Steps between C-alpha positions, in 0.01 A plus 500: 500500500359436844669238711715316255801588279767293346847614415479378137205713410251223591620276218432195705157609613235216425200632700158567380467881493322592191415869523724803405582763751232725371227207538499394134451124436805333349483339156584129471859453396377250240257756346592737223202741561443761591874539475725292260836414661698273255818605682380382852384144483540167695704371205748790520512519885454120591612551868292816570180337609295621213207286372128483461430734793503872584727507806757779534838403398831661410646306216691796345689619814299823556515682832219275635206280426287606199234387261324579188159651589165425367446871442529557132661846572762393741730235361688405830546608861685407804310279742431646845439203714643157560441254781715459797687174538308233700644501852698206622323214657726513805479748780515867363793700597503861577750562226270330243188690625695842467631404154160419379274780651376788285610843627 
């Protein structure tokens, strides 16, 4: 993932990235088509940020953010993008700039 990683496999990510690493659109977590997923629902993972949206999440503790795809031939994929955190409103520091610059 470019520019953002979390030590816990992105379990706390609540951004709006909604595309897999190969560019496939993500399926809504509340939808059961094209891929049914009774074992990964908002009811079973109430703190995972699932719901009526297709944003990348990591409710199951995988190696990173993922989603079910809208491609009927590809059930799920890791997500390849997420947003950088918003910069602080106070004066930017060099350390902050270095920590949040893509290499």
